[in-house]
VOPAGU-2260 file (C-alpha; in pm, 1 decimal, decimal comma):
REM VOPAGU-2260
SITE   aa  ch    i         X         Y         Z
SITE  MET   A    0   -2480,6    1050,1    -469,8
SITE  GLN   A    1   -2307,3    1139,1    -796,9
SITE  THR   A    2   -1971,0    1037,8    -646,2
SITE  MET   A    3   -2108,8     697,9    -545,1
SITE  PHE   A    4   -2249,5     654,1    -896,8
SITE  ASP   A    5   -1915,5     748,9   -1054,7
SITE  THR   A    6   -1730,2     506,7    -824,4
SITE  ALA   A    7   -1966,9     221,9    -909,9
SITE  THR   A    8   -1932,9     302,5   -1281,6
SITE  LYS   A    9   -1552,0     301,5   -1261,1
SITE  ARG   A   10   -1555,3     -25,6   -1070,1
SITE  SER   A   11   -1784,6    -184,6   -1331,3
SITE  LEU   A   12   -1556,6     -53,7   -1606,0
SITE  HIS   A   13   -1248,7    -200,9   -1435,9
SITE  ILE   A   14   -1419,7    -537,4   -1396,5
SITE  SER   A   15   -1527,2    -531,0   -1762,8
SITE  ILE   A   16   -1169,8    -455,5   -1871,4
SITE  ILE   A   17   -1038,5    -741,3   -1655,9
SITE  ILE   A   18   -1288,2    -978,7   -1818,6
SITE  LEU   A   19   -1184,3    -861,8   -2166,2
SITE  LEU   A   20    -817,8    -904,6   -2078,3
SITE  ALA   A   21    -885,3   -1253,5   -1942,0
SITE  VAL   A   22   -1066,1   -1341,9   -2267,1
SITE  SER   A   23    -765,0   -1205,8   -2458,4
SITE  VAL   A   24    -531,2   -1427,5   -2255,4
SITE  VAL   A   25    -741,9   -1732,0   -2341,9
SITE  GLN   A   26    -747,6   -1623,7   -2706,5
SITE  VAL   A   27    -367,6   -1586,0   -2722,2
SITE  CYS   A   28    -320,3   -1928,7   -2561,4
SITE  TRP   A   29    -564,7   -2082,7   -2805,3
SITE  TRP   A   30    -393,6   -1902,9   -3096,7
SITE  PHE   A   31     -53,5   -2041,5   -2996,2
SITE  PHE   A   32    -194,5   -2394,4   -2950,3
SITE  ASP   A   33    -372,3   -2375,0   -3285,1
SITE  GLN   A   34     -55,3   -2257,4   -3461,1
SITE  GLN   A   35     142,6   -2542,6   -3307,3
SITE  GLN   A   36    -114,5   -2794,7   -3423,1
SITE  SER   A   37    -127,3   -2638,3   -3770,3
SITE  PHE   A   38     250,3   -2639,7   -3811,8
SITE  GLY   A   39     268,7   -2997,6   -3685,2
SITE  ALA   A   40       7,1   -3108,6   -3936,3
SITE  ALA   A   41     180,3   -2909,3   -4213,7
SITE  SER   A   42     515,7   -3074,1   -4135,1
SITE  VAL   A   43     359,8   -3420,7   -4151,9
SITE  HIS   A   44     191,4   -3328,7   -4480,4
SITE  ILE   A   45     514,6   -3193,8   -4633,9
SITE  GLU   A   46     707,0   -3506,4   -4530,8
SITE  ARG   A   47     435,9   -3721,8   -4686,1
SITE  LEU   A   48     454,9   -3521,7   -5011,6
SITE  TYR   A   49     833,1   -3552,2   -5019,1
SITE  ARG   A   50     807,6   -3929,3   -4980,5
SITE  GLN   A   51     544,4   -3945,7   -5256,5
SITE  ASP   A   52     776,8   -3741,2   -5479,2
SITE  ALA   A   53    1057,2   -3986,6   -5403,4
SITE  ILE   A   54     834,1   -4277,1   -5506,6
SITE  ALA   A   55     733,3   -4092,5   -5827,3
SITE  ALA   A   56    1097,6   -4013,9   -5906,6
SITE  ASP   A   57    1192,4   -4380,7   -5856,8
SITE  LEU   A   58     916,3   -4488,8   -6098,4
SITE  LEU   A   59    1033,5   -4236,7   -6356,4
SITE  LEU   A   60    1388,6   -4367,9   -6322,7
SITE  GLN   A   61    1266,9   -4724,0   -6378,5
SITE  HIS   A   62    1088,1   -4609,7   -6695,2
SITE  GLY   A   63    1409,0   -4471,1   -6838,7
SITE  VAL   A   64    1368,8   -4100,1   -6762,0
SITE  PRO   A   65    1718,1   -3945,1   -6750,7
SITE  ARG   A   66    1850,7   -3869,2   -6401,0
SITE  PRO   A   67    1916,1   -3495,9   -6467,7
SITE  GLU   A   68    1552,9   -3446,4   -6564,5
SITE  ILE   A   69    1436,3   -3624,2   -6248,5
SITE  GLU   A   70    1667,4   -3410,6   -6032,4
SITE  ALA   A   71    1527,6   -3098,2   -6199,5
SITE  LEU   A   72    1171,3   -3208,5   -6128,6
SITE  PHE   A   73    1238,9   -3322,5   -5768,9
SITE  PRO   A   74    1525,3   -3119,9   -5615,6
SITE  HIS   A   75    1454,2   -3252,5   -5267,1
SITE  VAL   A   76    1537,3   -3617,9   -5343,6
SITE  GLN   A   77    1870,7   -3800,3   -5356,3
SITE  TRP   A   78    2007,7   -4128,1   -5497,8
SITE  VAL   A   79    2078,8   -4410,7   -5256,1
SITE  ASP   A   80    2206,4   -4743,1   -5395,7
SITE  GLY   A   81    2046,2   -4675,0   -5730,8
SITE  HIS   A   82    1710,3   -4580,6   -5575,2
SITE  VAL   A   83    1549,0   -4245,6   -5506,1
SITE  ALA   A   84    1490,3   -4128,1   -5144,2
SITE  VAL   A   85    1401,6   -3803,3   -4970,4
SITE  ALA   A   86    1711,4   -3592,1   -4898,6
SITE  PRO   A   87    1765,2   -3559,9   -4518,9
SITE  ASP   A   88    1858,8   -3193,1   -4569,2
SITE  SER   A   89    1514,9   -3123,8   -4715,0
SITE  LEU   A   90    1339,6   -3276,6   -4414,4
SITE  ALA   A   91    1575,9   -3094,7   -4175,0
SITE  GLN   A   92    1512,3   -2765,1   -4354,5
SITE  ALA   A   93    1135,3   -2811,5   -4328,9
SITE  ASP   A   94    1164,8   -2898,7   -3960,0
SITE  ASP   A   95    1392,2   -2597,7   -3900,0
SITE  THR   A   96    1142,6   -2368,3   -4070,0
SITE  ARG   A   97     867,2   -2505,4   -3847,2
SITE  ARG   A   98    1076,8   -2451,3   -3531,2
SITE  ARG   A   99    1168,5   -2094,8   -3628,8
SITE  HIS   A  100     804,7   -2005,7   -3686,2
SITE  MET   A  101     699,3   -2167,9   -3360,0
SITE  ASN   A  102     972,9   -1986,8   -3166,6
SITE  ARG   A  103     863,1   -1656,9   -3315,5
SITE  TYR   A  104     501,6   -1721,6   -3222,7
SITE  ALA   A  105     609,7   -1835,3   -2876,5
SITE  TRP   A  106     804,7   -1513,1   -2814,7
SITE  GLU   A  107     528,3   -1293,0   -2951,1
SITE  GLY   A  108     256,1   -1484,5   -2769,3
SITE  GLY   A  109     458,7   -1488,0   -2447,1
SITE  PHE   A  110     512,0   -1111,8   -2468,8
SITE  PHE   A  111     140,6   -1047,6   -2511,6
SITE  LEU   A  112      59,0   -1288,1   -2228,8
SITE  ILE   A  113     299,2   -1106,6   -1994,5
SITE  VAL   A  114     150,4    -768,8   -2090,7
SITE  LEU   A  115    -206,7    -893,2   -2046,6
SITE  ALA   A  116    -126,8   -1067,3   -1716,8
SITE  SER   A  117      45,4    -751,5   -1588,8
SITE  CYS   A  118    -257,0    -539,5   -1680,2
SITE  ILE   A  119    -489,4    -784,2   -1505,3
SITE  GLY   A  120    -264,1    -785,4   -1197,3
SITE  VAL   A  121    -253,2    -404,7   -1182,9
SITE  LEU   A  122    -630,3    -374,5   -1218,9
SITE  LEU   A  123    -697,3    -643,9    -958,0
SITE  LYS   A  124    -457,8    -475,3    -716,2
SITE  GLY   A  125    -630,7    -143,9    -782,7
SITE  LEU   A  126    -970,1    -298,4    -709,1
SITE  ARG   A  127    -838,8    -457,8    -388,7
SITE  ASP   A  128    -678,8    -131,9    -276,0
SITE  GLU   A  129    -995,4      59,0    -358,4
SITE  ALA   A  130   -1206,4    -188,8    -161,7
SITE  ASP   A  131    -964,3    -163,5     131,2
SITE  VAL   A  132    -968,6     217,2     125,6
SITE  ARG   A  133   -1347,2     225,2     100,0
SITE  SER   A  134   -1377,5     -14,9     392,0
SITE  ARG   A  135   -1145,1     197,6     604,4
SITE  GLN   A  136   -1324,8     514,4     495,8
SITE  ASP   A  137   -1658,4     364,0     598,1
SITE  ASN   A  138   -1511,2     267,0     934,3
SITE  PHE   A  139   -1360,3     613,8     965,4
SITE  LEU   A  140   -1690,9     786,9     890,2
SITE  ALA   A  141   -1868,7     567,5    1143,8
SITE  MET   A  142   -1599,0     645,7    1398,5
SITE  VAL   A  143   -1610,1    1020,8    1324,1
SITE  SER   A  144   -1987,1    1022,4    1362,2
SITE  HIS   A  145   -1949,0     852,9    1699,2
SITE  GLN   A  146   -1666,7    1087,1    1802,0
SITE  PHE   A  147   -1880,0    1390,7    1719,1
SITE  LYS   A  148   -2203,9    1259,5    1865,1
SITE  THR   A  149   -2050,9    1179,1    2201,8
SITE  PRO   A  150   -1921,1    1531,4    2285,0
SITE  LEU   A  151   -2225,3    1691,8    2123,1
SITE  ALA   A  152   -2457,3    1484,7    2340,9
SITE  SER   A  153   -2245,9    1574,9    2642,8
SITE  LEU   A  154   -2258,5    1944,7    2552,1
SITE  ARG   A  155   -2632,7    1932,6    2506,0
SITE  LEU   A  156   -2681,4    1758,8    2839,6
SITE  SER   A  157   -2457,3    2011,1    3017,0
SITE  ILE   A  158   -2635,5    2310,4    2864,2
SITE  GLU   A  159   -2980,7    2166,7    2938,3
SITE  THR   A  160   -2873,0    2103,6    3297,4
SITE  MET   A  161   -2753,4    2462,1    3335,6
SITE  VAL   A  162   -3073,3    2599,8    3179,6
SITE  MET   A  163   -3321,2    2383,3    3368,4
SITE  ARG   A  164   -3160,0    2381,5    3713,6
SITE  ARG   A  165   -3017,6    2633,4    3952,9
SITE  LEU   A  166   -2662,1    2515,0    4010,6
SITE  SER   A  167   -2401,3    2604,7    4263,6
SITE  THR   A  168   -2075,3    2766,4    4158,3
SITE  THR   A  169   -1890,4    2436,3    4199,0
SITE  GLN   A  170   -2142,5    2250,3    3983,9
SITE  SER   A  171   -2136,7    2522,3    3718,2
SITE  ASP   A  172   -1756,2    2514,5    3707,4
SITE  ALA   A  173   -1756,5    2136,5    3668,0
SITE  LEU   A  174   -2004,2    2153,9    3381,0
SITE  CYS   A  175   -1806,1    2435,2    3214,9
SITE  HIS   A  176   -1485,9    2229,4    3234,7
SITE  ARG   A  177   -1665,8    1930,9    3088,3
SITE  MET   A  178   -1800,5    2142,5    2802,6
SITE  LEU   A  179   -1452,8    2279,2    2733,6
SITE  ASP   A  180   -1317,8    1924,7    2721,0
SITE  ASP   A  181   -1591,1    1828,5    2475,5
SITE  LEU   A  182   -1512,0    2129,6    2258,3
SITE  ARG   A  183   -1141,3    2045,4    2264,1
SITE  ARG   A  184   -1216,8    1691,0    2150,3
SITE  MET   A  185   -1420,5    1816,5    1855,5
SITE  ASP   A  186   -1163,5    2082,2    1771,9
SITE  SER   A  187    -887,3    1817,9    1772,4
SITE  LEU   A  188   -1088,4    1590,6    1543,1
SITE  VAL   A  189   -1166,9    1872,0    1298,2
SITE  SER   A  190    -801,5    1981,8    1298,1
SITE  LYS   A  191    -685,7    1630,6    1213,8
SITE  ILE   A  192    -931,8    1599,8     927,6
SITE  LEU   A  193    -828,5    1938,8     785,4
SITE  ASP   A  194    -456,0    1868,9     831,0
SITE  SER   A  195    -496,8    1533,7     655,9
SITE  ALA   A  196    -673,2    1698,0     361,4
SITE  ARG   A  197    -411,1    1974,7     331,7
SITE  LEU   A  198    -122,9    1727,3     347,4
SITE  ASP   A  199    -286,7    1501,9      91,9
SITE  ARG   A  200    -324,6    1793,3    -151,3
SITE  GLY   A  201      17,8    1940,1     -79,8
SITE  ARG   A  202    -126,5    2266,6      50,2
SITE  MET   A  203      68,7    2277,7     375,5
SITE  THR   A  204     397,5    2470,0     391,5
SITE  LEU   A  205     652,9    2448,9     672,7
SITE  ASN   A  206     871,8    2723,2     814,5
SITE  LYS   A  207    1174,7    2543,2     953,6
SITE  ALA   A  208    1383,0    2689,3    1234,1
SITE  PRO   A  209    1603,5    2568,6    1522,4
SITE  VAL   A  210    1378,1    2426,0    1796,4
SITE  LEU   A  211    1469,7    2291,7    2140,5
SITE  LEU   A  212    1316,7    1945,1    2150,6
SITE  ALA   A  213    1292,5    1922,1    2531,3
SITE  ALA   A  214    1099,9    2250,2    2557,9
SITE  ALA   A  215     863,5    2150,4    2274,7
SITE  ALA   A  216     803,2    1808,5    2433,7
SITE  ARG   A  217     730,1    1952,3    2778,9
SITE  HIS   A  218     492,3    2204,9    2622,1
SITE  VAL   A  219     289,2    1926,0    2459,4
SITE  VAL   A  220     303,9    1708,7    2771,3
SITE  GLY   A  221     166,9    2001,0    2971,7
SITE  HIS   A  222    -132,0    2032,3    2739,0
SITE  LEU   A  223    -201,8    1659,0    2763,6
SITE  ALA   A  224    -151,3    1636,5    3139,9
SITE  ASP   A  225    -524,0    1632,9    3218,5
SITE  LEU   A  226    -592,3    1362,6    2960,8
SITE  ALA   A  227    -300,9    1153,0    3087,2
SITE  GLU   A  228    -416,7    1189,5    3447,1
SITE  GLN   A  229    -769,5    1094,8    3351,3
SITE  GLU   A  230    -643,4     777,0    3179,7
SITE  LYS   A  231    -397,0     704,8    3465,3
SITE  VAL   A  232     -96,4     733,5    3234,4
SITE  ALA   A  233     232,0     877,7    3363,2
SITE  ILE   A  234     447,6    1067,0    3112,5
SITE  GLU   A  235     821,6    1096,3    3165,6
SITE  VAL   A  236    1044,8    1328,7    2960,3
SITE  ASP   A  237    1414,4    1236,9    2944,6
SITE  ILE   A  238    1549,7    1474,4    2678,5
SITE  PRO   A  239    1869,3    1683,2    2710,1
SITE  PRO   A  240    1769,2    2051,3    2740,4
SITE  ASP   A  241    2016,8    2168,5    2474,1
SITE  LEU   A  242    1914,2    1916,5    2207,1
SITE  GLU   A  243    1813,5    2129,9    1909,3
SITE  LEU   A  244    1663,3    2019,5    1581,0
SITE  HIS   A  245    1572,5    2187,8    1251,8
SITE  ALA   A  246    1195,6    2174,4    1210,2
SITE  ASP   A  247     877,5    2374,9    1189,6
SITE  PRO   A  248     766,8    2448,9    1550,5
SITE  LEU   A  249     396,4    2401,2    1473,4
SITE  ALA   A  250     460,7    2079,5    1279,8
SITE  LEU   A  251     680,3    1951,1    1563,2
SITE  ASP   A  252     404,0    2029,0    1811,6
SITE  ASN   A  253     156,3    1844,0    1588,7
SITE  VAL   A  254     385,1    1539,8    1558,3
SITE  LEU   A  255     450,4    1514,6    1931,5
SITE  ARG   A  256      85,0    1571,5    2018,2
SITE  ASN   A  257     -41,3    1301,3    1781,3
SITE  ILE   A  258     212,6    1039,6    1891,5
SITE  LEU   A  259     151,2    1112,2    2259,8
SITE  GLU   A  260    -226,3    1102,2    2215,6
SITE  ASN   A  261    -189,7     762,5    2049,9
SITE  ALA   A  262      42,2     643,5    2325,7
SITE  ILE   A  263    -205,9     752,5    2592,5
SITE  ALA   A  264    -496,8     598,7    2402,3
SITE  ALA   A  265    -301,4     273,9    2363,8
SITE  SER   A  266    -219,7     265,8    2736,0
SITE  ALA   A  267    -572,1     344,9    2857,0
SITE  PRO   A  268    -725,4       0,4    2779,9
SITE  THR   A  269    -462,4    -163,5    3004,0
SITE  GLY   A  270    -576,5      42,8    3302,8
SITE  GLY   A  271    -303,6     303,9    3268,1
SITE  GLY   A  272      69,3     282,6    3234,8
SITE  LYS   A  273     371,9     486,9    3147,2
SITE  VAL   A  274     496,0     680,6    2843,6
SITE  VAL   A  275     863,9     773,6    2822,5
SITE  LEU   A  276    1014,3    1030,0    2584,2
SITE  SER   A  277    1390,7     998,5    2534,2
SITE  ALA   A  278    1613,8    1156,2    2271,3
SITE  ALA   A  279    1976,4    1176,6    2163,2
SITE  ARG   A  280    2187,0    1314,3    1884,2
SITE  GLN   A  281    2322,6    1065,6    1629,0
SITE  GLY   A  282    2553,9    1238,1    1384,6
SITE  ASP   A  283    2355,1    1505,9    1204,1
SITE  ARG   A  284    2021,1    1362,8    1320,7
SITE  ILE   A  285    1808,0    1402,9    1631,5
SITE  VAL   A  286    1643,9    1074,7    1729,7
SITE  LEU   A  287    1339,7    1069,6    1960,1
SITE  ASP   A  288    1193,2     751,3    2109,3
SITE  ILE   A  289     842,2     753,2    2255,5
SITE  THR   A  290     780,4     427,6    2440,8
SITE  ASP   A  291     449,2     326,4    2596,3
SITE  SER   A  292     333,8      26,6    2799,7
SITE  GLY   A  293       7,1      -2,6    2607,8
SITE  ILE   A  294    -167,1    -261,1    2397,0
SITE  GLY   A  295     111,3    -292,8    2139,5
SITE  PHE   A  296      57,3    -449,0    1799,7
SITE  ALA   A  297     172,8    -735,0    1579,0
SITE  PRO   A  298     521,2    -658,0    1437,6
SITE  GLU   A  299     407,0    -717,1    1079,5
SITE  HIS   A  300     149,8    -436,1    1116,4
SITE  ALA   A  301     410,3    -169,3    1199,0
SITE  SER   A  302     414,6      -0,5     859,1
SITE  ARG   A  303      34,0      -0,6     827,6
SITE  LEU   A  304      -7,8     213,0    1138,1
SITE  PHE   A  305      95,3     518,1     935,8
SITE  GLU   A  306    -159,0     460,7     660,3
SITE  ARG   A  307    -467,8     677,0     644,8
SITE  PHE   A  308    -763,6     546,2     850,0
SITE  SER   A  309    -553,2     275,7    1020,1
SITE  ARG   A  310    -613,7     242,2    1394,0
SITE  PHE   A  311    -490,5      35,4    1686,7
SITE  GLU   A  312    -687,5    -281,5    1748,2
SITE  THR   A  313    -748,6    -343,4    2115,7
SITE  PRO   A  314    -713,6    -714,4    2204,8
SITE  GLY   A  315   -1030,6    -858,1    2352,8
SITE  ARG   A  316   -1239,1    -553,7    2261,7
SITE  HIS   A  317   -1456,3    -463,1    1965,5
SITE  ASP   A  318   -1351,6     -97,8    1953,4
SITE  THR   A  319   -1033,2      51,1    1819,9
SITE  VAL   A  320    -806,7     327,5    1939,9
SITE  GLY   A  321    -754,3     658,4    1763,5
SITE  THR   A  322    -905,6     833,8    1463,6
SITE  GLY   A  323    -686,8     670,4    1199,5
SITE  LEU   A  324    -545,6    1008,1    1093,7
SITE  GLY   A  325    -298,0    1105,0    1366,2
SITE  LEU   A  326     -10,2     879,2    1263,9
SITE  PHE   A  327     -75,8     945,6     896,0
SITE  ILE   A  328     -29,7    1316,8     967,9
SITE  VAL   A  329     283,3    1240,3    1171,2
SITE  LYS   A  330     447,7    1051,3     886,7
SITE  ARG   A  331     369,6    1315,4     625,0
SITE  LEU   A  332     489,3    1603,9     841,5
SITE  VAL   A  333     811,9    1428,8     939,1
SITE  GLN   A  334     882,3    1339,6     576,1
SITE  MET   A  335     825,8    1702,0     472,3
SITE  GLU   A  336    1088,7    1803,6     728,6
SITE  GLY   A  337    1343,1    1559,4     587,8
SITE  GLY   A  338    1301,2    1308,1     870,0
SITE  SER   A  339    1158,5     962,6     919,4
SITE  VAL   A  340     930,6     781,3    1162,1
SITE  ALA   A  341     895,3     413,6    1247,9
SITE  ALA   A  342     702,7     199,7    1495,0
SITE  ALA   A  343     805,2    -119,4    1671,6
SITE  SER   A  344     639,3    -360,3    1912,6
SITE  SER   A  345     714,0    -707,6    2044,6
SITE  GLY   A  346     349,3    -801,1    2001,1
SITE  PRO   A  347      -0,3    -734,1    2139,4
SITE  GLY   A  348       4,3    -639,0    2506,9
SITE  ARG   A  349     378,0    -557,9    2508,3
SITE  GLY   A  350     372,1    -185,9    2443,6
SITE  ALA   A  351     519,9       2,1    2151,7
SITE  THR   A  352     800,8     240,7    2061,6
SITE  PHE   A  353     775,2     517,1    1803,4
SITE  THR   A  354    1108,0     645,5    1674,3
SITE  VAL   A  355    1124,2     984,0    1500,5
SITE  GLU   A  356    1430,9    1134,9    1335,9
SITE  TRP   A  357    1482,3    1496,7    1233,4
SITE  PRO   A  358    1779,7    1687,4    1092,7
SITE  ALA   A  359    1976,7    1850,3    1374,1
SITE  ALA   A  360    2004,9    2229,1    1379,3
SITE  VAL   A  361    2306,7    2338,5    1174,0
SITE  GLY   A  362    2609,7    2428,1    1385,0
SITE  ARG   A  363    2467,3    2273,4    1700,7
SITE  GLU   A  364    2680,6    1996,3    1843,6
SITE  SER   A  365    2596,7    1830,6    2172,4
């Protein structure tokens, strides 16, 4: 409750600051406009005074006042055909002074406007990002609640069935397997949440070592075989057996497991399909492609898949695929190992390919 109050207070403070900055922008614009008007009026007034001085000097000349005395009294006039007129240099100097002052105010006002506009832009972006994160967090919490309630309800039903009825060995085994599956689902969800928190706080350390990619991939595929069979998804591994990379074995297992789980989840809505793992060495890098025939995604959404709480949208359905943490964990782990990960798709319904690169094991050439 306190956190919600603090968030609302910060949001109100940000909005108040934006309003104050917007008022400051209006004030600076008005200040510049007012200065321009004031200098314009002052220039007109000075020119009028100069012309009045010229008329006064001409009258003095007509009344016999010596010319040197008139020039001393009115230095900004000149003699033209025996008459007194305003010196063009005096008017030009006054106009130049006005322009220099206006240019200075324009530069100063422009600088403050840029600073104020930048501050407003940063705050607005922060508010939009905060609203986006909060929306995804709300969706994530709703999804997590559903993900936990489903296996918990299944566990409760299985246990109540075993307690209330006398079951055969076959029935008991089936219920036990179902309960184990439910427990694995909850354990996977908890692990992802904890891994995400540790990665976000920089509390996860990696112990890198040479790892055979083919063996690691087949190990993960073996653990996901039941899930793949249940979703009617075939997994094919086409990785050279001697391809060795430099990575943390547990992190590699986590990366492969999360990408494959997403690939299976993306293929399930289409009634099944195929996931292919292929890899090759490219210079000092090991490149792995994981291609599925699933729901795909819009190409412009590729980078957002690796953001926290982002999930696949299933065309024609109201639900989404995944927890929104798996690919976030993948990206952070791969980056910590000095690698990179990217996603590509030709569009919804056309499958997707996830490409992961790691440093190759030193001294291992294929």
